[in-house]
A tleap script that builds the chain and sets N, CA, C and O, in Angstrom:
source leaprc.protein.ff14SB
mol = sequence {
  NMET HIE CYS CYS PRO LEU SER LEU ALA ALA
  TYR HIE VAL THR GLN GLY LEU ARG GLY CYS
  ARG LEU GLY THR VAL HIE PRO GLU ILE THR
  ARG MET GLN VAL ARG ALA ILE MET GLU ALA
  ALA VAL ILE VAL ALA LYS GLN GLY VAL ARG
  VAL HIE PRO HIE ILE MET VAL PRO LEU VAL
  GLY ILE GLU ASP GLU LEU THR GLY GLN ALA
  LYS ILE VAL HIE GLU VAL ALA ALA GLN VAL
  PHE ALA ALA ALA GLY GLY TRP GLN CYS CYS
  CYS TRP HIE ALA LEU ALA ARG HIE ALA ARG
  PRO CYS THR LEU CSER
}
set mol.1.N position { 18.683 -5.886 23.928 }
set mol.1.CA position { 17.426 -5.847 23.462 }
set mol.1.C position { 16.323 -5.731 24.470 }
set mol.1.O position { 15.914 -6.659 25.168 }
set mol.2.N position { 15.966 -4.731 24.475 }
set mol.2.CA position { 14.953 -3.953 25.451 }
set mol.2.C position { 13.539 -4.888 25.310 }
set mol.2.O position { 13.056 -5.099 24.197 }
set mol.3.N position { 12.965 -5.393 26.475 }
set mol.3.CA position { 11.354 -5.857 25.859 }
set mol.3.C position { 10.592 -4.992 25.257 }
set mol.3.O position { 9.863 -5.313 24.319 }
set mol.4.N position { 10.696 -3.474 25.855 }
set mol.4.CA position { 9.719 -2.367 25.317 }
set mol.4.C position { 10.577 -1.219 25.083 }
set mol.4.O position { 11.761 -1.106 25.400 }
set mol.5.N position { 9.674 -0.204 24.363 }
set mol.5.CA position { 11.026 0.822 24.479 }
set mol.5.C position { 11.374 1.803 25.535 }
set mol.5.O position { 10.511 2.068 26.371 }
set mol.6.N position { 12.326 2.271 25.585 }
set mol.6.CA position { 12.408 2.717 27.076 }
set mol.6.C position { 11.697 3.883 27.144 }
set mol.6.O position { 11.754 4.342 28.285 }
set mol.7.N position { 11.056 4.544 26.400 }
set mol.7.CA position { 10.312 5.274 26.673 }
set mol.7.C position { 8.953 5.097 27.358 }
set mol.7.O position { 8.221 6.033 27.680 }
set mol.8.N position { 8.667 3.660 27.566 }
set mol.8.CA position { 7.917 3.098 28.416 }
set mol.8.C position { 8.169 1.947 29.325 }
set mol.8.O position { 7.544 0.932 29.633 }
set mol.9.N position { 9.651 2.631 29.734 }
set mol.9.CA position { 9.984 1.542 30.695 }
set mol.9.C position { 9.493 1.782 32.214 }
set mol.9.O position { 8.332 1.922 31.830 }
set mol.10.N position { 9.417 1.899 33.198 }
set mol.10.CA position { 9.594 2.199 34.627 }
set mol.10.C position { 10.553 1.336 35.590 }
set mol.10.O position { 10.825 0.136 35.616 }
set mol.11.N position { 10.910 2.315 36.285 }
set mol.11.CA position { 12.056 2.088 37.236 }
set mol.11.C position { 11.356 1.829 38.649 }
set mol.11.O position { 12.256 1.641 39.467 }
set mol.12.N position { 10.336 1.761 39.140 }
set mol.12.CA position { 9.925 2.187 40.361 }
set mol.12.C position { 7.767 1.558 39.859 }
set mol.12.O position { 6.963 1.944 39.011 }
set mol.13.N position { 7.721 0.379 41.092 }
set mol.13.CA position { 6.653 -0.112 40.798 }
set mol.13.C position { 5.481 1.220 40.687 }
set mol.13.O position { 4.547 1.277 39.887 }
set mol.14.N position { 5.786 2.078 41.568 }
set mol.14.CA position { 4.673 3.295 41.627 }
set mol.14.C position { 4.670 4.172 40.106 }
set mol.14.O position { 3.710 4.848 39.736 }
set mol.15.N position { 5.848 4.015 39.389 }
set mol.15.CA position { 5.630 4.849 38.839 }
set mol.15.C position { 5.369 3.951 37.247 }
set mol.15.O position { 5.291 2.726 37.149 }
set mol.16.N position { 5.255 5.082 35.954 }
set mol.16.CA position { 5.363 4.105 34.710 }
set mol.16.C position { 3.634 3.993 34.278 }
set mol.16.O position { 2.670 4.192 35.017 }
set mol.17.N position { 3.644 3.692 33.151 }
set mol.17.CA position { 2.917 3.424 32.597 }
set mol.17.C position { 1.487 2.412 32.664 }
set mol.17.O position { 1.017 2.005 31.601 }
set mol.18.N position { 0.964 2.113 33.733 }
set mol.18.CA position { 0.094 0.760 34.089 }
set mol.18.C position { -1.142 1.721 34.402 }
set mol.18.O position { -1.266 2.844 34.890 }
set mol.19.N position { -2.178 0.541 33.779 }
set mol.19.CA position { -3.789 0.987 33.657 }
set mol.19.C position { -4.212 2.248 32.664 }
set mol.19.O position { -3.831 2.214 31.494 }
set mol.20.N position { -4.746 2.998 32.991 }
set mol.20.CA position { -5.264 3.918 32.071 }
set mol.20.C position { -4.127 4.851 31.558 }
set mol.20.O position { -4.034 5.382 30.451 }
set mol.21.N position { -3.064 4.943 32.903 }
set mol.21.CA position { -1.910 6.103 32.180 }
set mol.21.C position { -1.550 5.664 30.924 }
set mol.21.O position { -1.268 6.719 30.355 }
set mol.22.N position { -1.407 4.895 30.244 }
set mol.22.CA position { -0.780 4.433 29.212 }
set mol.22.C position { -1.529 4.642 27.981 }
set mol.22.O position { -0.954 4.833 26.909 }
set mol.23.N position { -2.962 4.607 28.118 }
set mol.23.CA position { -3.539 5.741 27.206 }
set mol.23.C position { -3.946 6.989 27.422 }
set mol.23.O position { -4.481 7.584 26.486 }
set mol.24.N position { -3.827 7.455 28.332 }
set mol.24.CA position { -3.474 8.944 28.952 }
set mol.24.C position { -2.385 9.371 28.255 }
set mol.24.O position { -2.588 10.397 27.606 }
set mol.25.N position { -1.122 8.829 28.175 }
set mol.25.CA position { -0.269 9.317 27.618 }
set mol.25.C position { 0.037 9.048 25.812 }
set mol.25.O position { 0.701 9.628 24.953 }
set mol.26.N position { -0.696 8.059 25.844 }
set mol.26.CA position { -0.589 7.621 24.304 }
set mol.26.C position { -2.132 6.923 24.057 }
set mol.26.O position { -2.562 5.788 24.261 }
set mol.27.N position { -2.857 8.395 23.418 }
set mol.27.CA position { -4.151 7.886 23.397 }
set mol.27.C position { -3.980 7.239 21.820 }
set mol.27.O position { -5.171 7.003 21.613 }
set mol.28.N position { -3.568 6.979 21.086 }
set mol.28.CA position { -3.386 6.336 19.743 }
set mol.28.C position { -3.608 4.615 20.557 }
set mol.28.O position { -4.169 3.691 19.967 }
set mol.29.N position { -3.177 4.527 21.629 }
set mol.29.CA position { -2.969 3.105 21.569 }
set mol.29.C position { -4.355 2.637 22.523 }
set mol.29.O position { -4.296 1.512 23.021 }
set mol.30.N position { -5.233 3.230 22.710 }
set mol.30.CA position { -6.695 3.230 23.141 }
set mol.30.C position { -7.262 3.049 22.154 }
set mol.30.O position { -7.830 1.979 21.932 }
set mol.31.N position { -7.251 4.133 21.240 }
set mol.31.CA position { -7.945 3.985 20.103 }
set mol.31.C position { -7.949 2.519 19.341 }
set mol.31.O position { -8.847 1.727 19.055 }
set mol.32.N position { -6.753 2.533 19.179 }
set mol.32.CA position { -6.345 1.462 18.211 }
set mol.32.C position { -7.141 0.007 19.072 }
set mol.32.O position { -7.570 -0.961 18.444 }
set mol.33.N position { -7.203 0.133 20.575 }
set mol.33.CA position { -7.918 -1.498 21.278 }
set mol.33.C position { -9.523 -1.266 21.293 }
set mol.33.O position { -10.241 -2.252 21.128 }
set mol.34.N position { -10.209 0.241 21.521 }
set mol.34.CA position { -11.206 0.325 21.190 }
set mol.34.C position { -11.724 0.016 19.936 }
set mol.34.O position { -12.826 -0.527 20.013 }
set mol.35.N position { -11.213 0.213 18.570 }
set mol.35.CA position { -11.235 0.125 17.137 }
set mol.35.C position { -11.371 -1.387 17.058 }
set mol.35.O position { -12.387 -1.970 16.680 }
set mol.36.N position { -10.534 -1.811 17.351 }
set mol.36.CA position { -10.551 -3.630 17.381 }
set mol.36.C position { -11.429 -4.167 18.373 }
set mol.36.O position { -11.668 -5.328 18.041 }
set mol.37.N position { -11.994 -3.889 19.380 }
set mol.37.CA position { -13.003 -4.503 19.737 }
set mol.37.C position { -14.365 -4.155 18.881 }
set mol.37.O position { -15.154 -5.034 18.534 }
set mol.38.N position { -14.484 -3.192 18.679 }
set mol.38.CA position { -15.527 -2.292 17.977 }
set mol.38.C position { -15.921 -3.357 16.549 }
set mol.38.O position { -16.981 -3.939 16.320 }
set mol.39.N position { -14.800 -3.344 15.838 }
set mol.39.CA position { -15.064 -4.101 14.424 }
set mol.39.C position { -15.056 -5.500 14.406 }
set mol.39.O position { -15.602 -6.240 13.588 }
set mol.40.N position { -14.364 -5.801 15.417 }
set mol.40.CA position { -15.181 -7.424 15.895 }
set mol.40.C position { -16.155 -7.509 16.234 }
set mol.40.O position { -16.725 -8.514 15.810 }
set mol.41.N position { -16.983 -6.602 17.160 }
set mol.41.CA position { -18.255 -6.948 17.313 }
set mol.41.C position { -19.127 -6.445 16.316 }
set mol.41.O position { -20.302 -6.800 16.219 }
set mol.42.N position { -18.539 -5.578 15.533 }
set mol.42.CA position { -19.955 -5.482 13.653 }
set mol.42.C position { -19.816 -6.394 13.403 }
set mol.42.O position { -20.852 -7.058 13.392 }
set mol.43.N position { -18.422 -7.194 12.991 }
set mol.43.CA position { -18.450 -8.444 12.434 }
set mol.43.C position { -18.996 -9.404 12.714 }
set mol.43.O position { -19.536 -10.034 11.804 }
set mol.44.N position { -19.071 -9.887 14.061 }
set mol.44.CA position { -19.984 -10.979 14.401 }
set mol.44.C position { -21.286 -10.546 14.763 }
set mol.44.O position { -22.096 -11.364 15.201 }
set mol.45.N position { -21.546 -9.465 14.641 }
set mol.45.CA position { -22.879 -8.974 14.909 }
set mol.45.C position { -23.711 -9.300 13.480 }
set mol.45.O position { -24.720 -10.005 13.433 }
set mol.46.N position { -23.052 -8.614 12.282 }
set mol.46.CA position { -23.124 -9.114 11.023 }
set mol.46.C position { -23.702 -10.439 10.763 }
set mol.46.O position { -24.715 -10.579 10.078 }
set mol.47.N position { -23.001 -11.509 11.359 }
set mol.47.CA position { -23.026 -13.082 11.325 }
set mol.47.C position { -24.596 -13.576 11.625 }
set mol.47.O position { -25.174 -14.573 11.192 }
set mol.48.N position { -25.188 -12.290 12.722 }
set mol.48.CA position { -26.561 -12.839 13.599 }
set mol.48.C position { -26.090 -12.759 14.527 }
set mol.48.O position { -26.875 -12.281 15.346 }
set mol.49.N position { -25.117 -12.981 14.948 }
set mol.49.CA position { -25.089 -12.968 16.887 }
set mol.49.C position { -25.462 -11.384 17.858 }
set mol.49.O position { -25.130 -10.221 17.625 }
set mol.50.N position { -25.907 -11.713 18.471 }
set mol.50.CA position { -26.130 -10.254 19.670 }
set mol.50.C position { -24.922 -10.493 19.990 }
set mol.50.O position { -24.405 -11.597 20.163 }
set mol.51.N position { -24.396 -9.344 20.083 }
set mol.51.CA position { -23.135 -8.714 20.676 }
set mol.51.C position { -23.373 -7.671 21.486 }
set mol.51.O position { -24.176 -6.801 21.147 }
set mol.52.N position { -22.610 -7.614 22.836 }
set mol.52.CA position { -22.696 -6.119 24.092 }
set mol.52.C position { -21.098 -6.221 24.564 }
set mol.52.O position { -20.504 -6.772 25.490 }
set mol.53.N position { -20.635 -5.187 23.148 }
set mol.53.CA position { -18.947 -5.283 23.806 }
set mol.53.C position { -19.073 -3.891 25.313 }
set mol.53.O position { -19.804 -2.950 25.622 }
set mol.54.N position { -18.018 -4.495 25.760 }
set mol.54.CA position { -17.852 -3.917 26.859 }
set mol.54.C position { -16.209 -3.432 26.947 }
set mol.54.O position { -15.404 -4.229 26.464 }
set mol.55.N position { -15.775 -2.408 27.425 }
set mol.55.CA position { -14.938 -1.852 27.131 }
set mol.55.C position { -14.507 -1.392 29.204 }
set mol.55.O position { -15.252 -0.812 29.995 }
set mol.56.N position { -13.427 -1.812 29.395 }
set mol.56.CA position { -12.781 -1.594 30.896 }
set mol.56.C position { -11.781 -0.671 30.856 }
set mol.56.O position { -10.687 -1.061 30.450 }
set mol.57.N position { -11.925 0.609 31.227 }
set mol.57.CA position { -10.621 1.785 31.432 }
set mol.57.C position { -10.360 1.443 32.605 }
set mol.57.O position { -11.052 1.796 33.559 }
set mol.58.N position { -8.919 0.418 32.743 }
set mol.58.CA position { -8.737 0.301 33.921 }
set mol.58.C position { -7.591 0.974 34.807 }
set mol.58.O position { -6.602 1.548 34.351 }
set mol.59.N position { -7.962 0.768 36.408 }
set mol.59.CA position { -6.847 1.332 37.082 }
set mol.59.C position { -6.671 2.909 37.162 }
set mol.59.O position { -5.633 3.564 37.066 }
set mol.60.N position { -8.264 3.426 37.410 }
set mol.60.CA position { -8.541 5.029 37.117 }
set mol.60.C position { -8.195 5.149 38.917 }
set mol.60.O position { -8.287 4.264 39.768 }
set mol.61.N position { -7.793 6.535 39.059 }
set mol.61.CA position { -7.259 7.253 39.990 }
set mol.61.C position { -7.771 8.441 40.231 }
set mol.61.O position { -8.044 8.683 41.407 }
set mol.62.N position { -8.102 9.740 38.955 }
set mol.62.CA position { -8.531 10.561 39.529 }
set mol.62.C position { -9.154 10.728 38.285 }
set mol.62.O position { -8.970 10.059 37.269 }
set mol.63.N position { -10.161 12.002 38.511 }
set mol.63.CA position { -11.636 11.870 37.206 }
set mol.63.C position { -11.354 12.530 35.965 }
set mol.63.O position { -12.245 12.786 35.156 }
set mol.64.N position { -10.285 12.781 35.807 }
set mol.64.CA position { -9.438 13.497 34.535 }
set mol.64.C position { -9.170 12.435 33.748 }
set mol.64.O position { -9.425 12.712 32.576 }
set mol.65.N position { -8.564 10.797 33.962 }
set mol.65.CA position { -8.084 9.935 33.498 }
set mol.65.C position { -9.295 9.183 33.145 }
set mol.65.O position { -9.137 8.285 32.317 }
set mol.66.N position { -10.640 9.404 33.681 }
set mol.66.CA position { -11.498 8.583 33.232 }
set mol.66.C position { -12.674 9.254 31.838 }
set mol.66.O position { -13.390 8.843 30.925 }
set mol.67.N position { -12.246 10.465 32.463 }
set mol.67.CA position { -13.083 11.818 31.541 }
set mol.67.C position { -12.380 11.450 30.150 }
set mol.67.O position { -12.920 11.138 29.088 }
set mol.68.N position { -11.144 11.565 30.430 }
set mol.68.CA position { -10.090 11.544 28.508 }
set mol.68.C position { -9.987 10.195 28.009 }
set mol.68.O position { -9.554 10.033 26.868 }
set mol.69.N position { -10.285 9.329 28.623 }
set mol.69.CA position { -10.420 8.015 28.214 }
set mol.69.C position { -11.956 7.752 27.572 }
set mol.69.O position { -12.129 7.289 26.445 }
set mol.70.N position { -13.020 8.124 28.480 }
set mol.70.CA position { -14.322 7.755 27.712 }
set mol.70.C position { -14.699 8.595 26.820 }
set mol.70.O position { -15.731 8.444 26.165 }
set mol.71.N position { -13.816 9.682 26.682 }
set mol.71.CA position { -14.241 10.604 25.341 }
set mol.71.C position { -13.552 9.588 24.323 }
set mol.71.O position { -14.242 8.960 23.520 }
set mol.72.N position { -12.324 9.463 24.377 }
set mol.72.CA position { -11.905 8.428 23.346 }
set mol.72.C position { -12.668 7.162 22.698 }
set mol.72.O position { -12.779 6.859 21.510 }
set mol.73.N position { -13.307 6.321 24.207 }
set mol.73.CA position { -14.209 5.201 23.432 }
set mol.73.C position { -15.259 5.518 23.064 }
set mol.73.O position { -15.765 4.851 22.162 }
set mol.74.N position { -16.045 6.753 23.670 }
set mol.74.CA position { -17.042 7.373 22.852 }
set mol.74.C position { -16.838 7.596 21.600 }
set mol.74.O position { -17.651 7.125 20.804 }
set mol.75.N position { -15.543 8.480 21.036 }
set mol.75.CA position { -15.249 8.849 19.748 }
set mol.75.C position { -15.372 7.693 18.641 }
set mol.75.O position { -16.171 7.656 17.705 }
set mol.76.N position { -14.349 6.725 18.992 }
set mol.76.CA position { -14.058 5.715 17.986 }
set mol.76.C position { -15.216 5.027 18.498 }
set mol.76.O position { -15.632 4.861 17.352 }
set mol.77.N position { -15.910 4.601 19.046 }
set mol.77.CA position { -16.963 3.586 19.221 }
set mol.77.C position { -18.291 4.342 17.667 }
set mol.77.O position { -18.995 3.738 16.859 }
set mol.78.N position { -18.106 5.544 17.862 }
set mol.78.CA position { -19.263 5.812 17.191 }
set mol.78.C position { -18.597 6.183 15.791 }
set mol.78.O position { -19.460 6.036 14.925 }
set mol.79.N position { -17.545 6.555 15.310 }
set mol.79.CA position { -17.082 6.119 14.039 }
set mol.79.C position { -17.181 4.710 13.438 }
set mol.79.O position { -17.351 4.548 12.229 }
set mol.80.N position { -17.087 3.847 14.177 }
set mol.80.CA position { -17.012 2.344 14.128 }
set mol.80.C position { -18.231 2.035 13.576 }
set mol.80.O position { -18.498 1.448 12.528 }
set mol.81.N position { -18.969 2.536 14.467 }
set mol.81.CA position { -20.658 2.246 14.108 }
set mol.81.C position { -21.144 2.963 13.068 }
set mol.81.O position { -22.094 2.519 12.424 }
set mol.82.N position { -20.670 3.942 12.818 }
set mol.82.CA position { -21.322 4.812 11.582 }
set mol.82.C position { -20.485 4.409 10.297 }
set mol.82.O position { -21.055 4.542 9.214 }
set mol.83.N position { -19.558 4.066 10.310 }
set mol.83.CA position { -19.324 3.298 9.061 }
set mol.83.C position { -19.574 1.870 8.544 }
set mol.83.O position { -19.275 1.312 7.488 }
set mol.84.N position { -20.147 1.518 9.517 }
set mol.84.CA position { -20.770 0.018 9.379 }
set mol.84.C position { -22.243 0.262 9.380 }
set mol.84.O position { -22.871 -0.796 9.333 }
set mol.85.N position { -23.062 1.447 9.423 }
set mol.85.CA position { -24.236 1.804 8.862 }
set mol.85.C position { -25.373 1.885 9.753 }
set mol.85.O position { -26.498 1.822 9.257 }
set mol.86.N position { -25.238 2.008 10.916 }
set mol.86.CA position { -25.560 1.890 11.951 }
set mol.86.C position { -24.957 2.352 13.718 }
set mol.86.O position { -23.753 2.585 13.611 }
set mol.87.N position { -25.348 2.510 14.990 }
set mol.87.CA position { -25.255 2.296 15.725 }
set mol.87.C position { -25.539 1.331 16.875 }
set mol.87.O position { -26.675 1.258 17.344 }
set mol.88.N position { -24.845 0.820 17.194 }
set mol.88.CA position { -25.064 -0.492 18.235 }
set mol.88.C position { -24.496 0.235 19.710 }
set mol.88.O position { -23.905 1.313 19.764 }
set mol.89.N position { -24.803 -0.561 20.762 }
set mol.89.CA position { -24.953 -0.872 22.046 }
set mol.89.C position { -23.288 -1.143 22.081 }
set mol.89.O position { -22.589 -1.834 21.339 }
set mol.90.N position { -22.873 -0.143 23.490 }
set mol.90.CA position { -21.454 -0.362 23.811 }
set mol.90.C position { -21.969 -0.114 25.288 }
set mol.90.O position { -23.052 0.419 25.530 }
set mol.91.N position { -21.058 -0.568 26.269 }
set mol.91.CA position { -20.817 -0.002 27.684 }
set mol.91.C position { -19.474 -0.083 28.000 }
set mol.91.O position { -18.641 -0.911 27.632 }
set mol.92.N position { -19.346 1.025 28.837 }
set mol.92.CA position { -17.583 1.158 29.302 }
set mol.92.C position { -17.591 0.839 30.849 }
set mol.92.O position { -18.725 0.650 31.291 }
set mol.93.N position { -17.003 0.782 31.370 }
set mol.93.CA position { -16.763 0.738 32.869 }
set mol.93.C position { -15.330 0.976 33.469 }
set mol.93.O position { -14.263 0.752 32.896 }
set mol.94.N position { -15.515 1.474 34.736 }
set mol.94.CA position { -13.919 2.227 35.420 }
set mol.94.C position { -13.521 1.058 36.325 }
set mol.94.O position { -14.406 0.334 36.782 }
set mol.95.N position { -12.166 0.830 36.619 }
set mol.95.CA position { -11.407 0.116 37.331 }
set mol.95.C position { -10.684 1.268 38.112 }
set mol.95.O position { -9.681 1.888 37.762 }
set mol.96.N position { -11.640 1.447 39.574 }
set mol.96.CA position { -10.455 2.292 40.110 }
set mol.96.C position { -9.553 1.807 41.095 }
set mol.96.O position { -9.781 0.771 41.719 }
set mol.97.N position { -8.431 2.581 41.285 }
set mol.97.CA position { -7.213 2.381 41.431 }
set mol.97.C position { -6.999 2.376 42.831 }
set mol.97.O position { -6.120 1.580 43.163 }
set mol.98.N position { -7.738 3.274 44.144 }
set mol.98.CA position { -7.592 3.280 45.106 }
set mol.98.C position { -8.351 3.063 45.725 }
set mol.98.O position { -9.284 2.365 45.327 }
set mol.99.N position { -8.305 3.593 47.070 }
set mol.99.CA position { -9.819 3.492 48.064 }
set mol.99.C position { -10.336 4.767 48.113 }
set mol.99.O position { -11.511 4.856 48.470 }
set mol.100.N position { -9.514 6.151 47.735 }
set mol.100.CA position { -10.164 7.356 47.470 }
set mol.100.C position { -10.884 7.338 46.518 }
set mol.100.O position { -12.031 7.697 46.782 }
set mol.101.N position { -10.680 7.035 45.383 }
set mol.101.CA position { -11.457 7.194 44.292 }
set mol.101.C position { -12.964 6.480 44.175 }
set mol.101.O position { -13.916 6.979 43.576 }
set mol.102.N position { -12.969 5.270 44.844 }
set mol.102.CA position { -13.924 4.338 45.411 }
set mol.102.C position { -14.976 5.270 46.151 }
set mol.102.O position { -16.144 5.521 45.857 }
set mol.103.N position { -14.083 5.755 47.339 }
set mol.103.CA position { -15.222 6.300 48.100 }
set mol.103.C position { -15.540 7.433 47.581 }
set mol.103.O position { -16.752 7.539 47.772 }
set mol.104.N position { -15.092 8.516 46.931 }
set mol.104.CA position { -15.752 9.287 46.377 }
set mol.104.C position { -16.839 9.235 44.889 }
set mol.104.O position { -17.596 10.113 44.474 }
set mol.105.N position { -16.556 7.845 44.322 }
set mol.105.CA position { -17.605 7.777 43.468 }
set mol.105.C position { -18.966 7.302 44.089 }
set mol.105.O position { -19.969 7.212 43.382 }
savepdb mol mol.pdb
quit
């Protein structure tokens, strides 16, 4: 019995689905995680608590990875907040994976 599906298995530490690669290959995972965070924020906000949900896009190596994940975050957040009857504030951040993206940003 494998602990994860073979399609997600990696045989070398530099390969595999780490960080934002998992959400890039399987965007439904990013959608599910963002939806869960935003729906929880809406529930807590309706109870009178000020919430400021933050989404971290982990281990970004190139601009396309960040662009694709940011698009998903914005789309899902807009859907959840529209269904809740209004727009809420949502922040998202990127965690750069290598020194090169850090110096380019």
